[in-house]
SEDREN-685041 format. One record per residue (C-alpha): residue in one letter; x, y, z; residue number from 1. Coordinates in Angstrom, 1 decimal. Example, Ala and Ser with C-alpha at 12.3 -4.5 7.8 and 13.67 -1.06 7.14 Angstrom:
ATOM type     px     py     pz seq
ATOM    A   12.3   -4.5    7.8   1
ATOM    S   13.7   -1.1    7.1   2
//
This chain:
ATOM type     px     py     pz seq
ATOM    M   93.3   72.6  112.7   1
ATOM    L   92.7   76.1  110.6   2
ATOM    K   92.5   76.2  106.8   3
ATOM    M   94.0   78.2  104.4   4
ATOM    Y   91.1   79.7  102.5   5
ATOM    F   93.0   82.3  100.7   6
ATOM    F   95.2   79.6   98.7   7
ATOM    R   91.9   76.9   97.7   8
ATOM    K   90.5   76.7   94.3   9
ATOM    Q   87.6   78.3   93.0  10
ATOM    D   84.0   76.0   93.6  11
ATOM    P   83.3   75.5   89.4  12
ATOM    N   79.9   75.0   90.8  13
ATOM    R   79.3   78.3   92.9  14
ATOM    P   77.6   81.0   90.6  15
ATOM    T   79.4   83.9   89.8  16
ATOM    N   77.4   87.0   92.4  17
ATOM    F   77.0   90.5   90.0  18
ATOM    N   77.2   92.1   93.6  19
ATOM    L   80.7   90.6   94.9  20
ATOM    K   82.3   91.9   91.6  21
ATOM    V   81.4   95.5   91.8  22
ATOM    M   81.9   95.3   96.0  23
ATOM    H   85.7   94.1   95.1  24
ATOM    Y   86.3   96.6   92.4  25
ATOM    I   84.8   99.8   94.7  26
ATOM    N   87.1   98.5   97.4  27
ATOM    A   90.0   98.4   95.2  28
ATOM    L   89.6  101.4   93.5  29
ATOM    A   89.5  103.2   97.5  30
ATOM    I   92.5  101.9   98.5  31
ATOM    I   93.9  103.3   95.1  32
ATOM    M   92.8  106.4   95.5  33
ATOM    F   93.8  106.2   99.3  34
ATOM    L   97.3  105.9   98.3  35
ATOM    G   97.3  108.3   95.7  36
ATOM    G   95.6  110.8   97.6  37
ATOM    I   98.9  109.9  100.7  38
ATOM    L  101.3  110.0   97.8  39
ATOM    Y  100.3  113.2   96.6  40
ATOM    K  100.1  115.0  100.6  41
ATOM    L  103.9  113.6  100.6  42
ATOM    I  105.1  114.9   97.0  43
ATOM    N  102.9  118.3   98.1  44
ATOM    W  104.9  118.4  101.7  45
ATOM    F  108.0  117.2  101.1  46
ATOM    I  109.2  118.2   97.2  47
ATOM    L  106.8  121.3   96.3  48
ATOM    S  107.0  123.1  100.0  49
ATOM    G  111.1  123.7   99.2  50
ATOM    K  111.1  126.8  101.3  51
//
């Protein structure tokens, strides 16, 4: 049976890993920068190039 690991409680006995936290921070930052770049390009193409 498939278990839903996304909604499980955090294990209090598991130690926190600094490298994992940094990896998630960098991943979130990269996603935000990517979406910001797409938004910039869309604004540049459709709004600022009104010829």
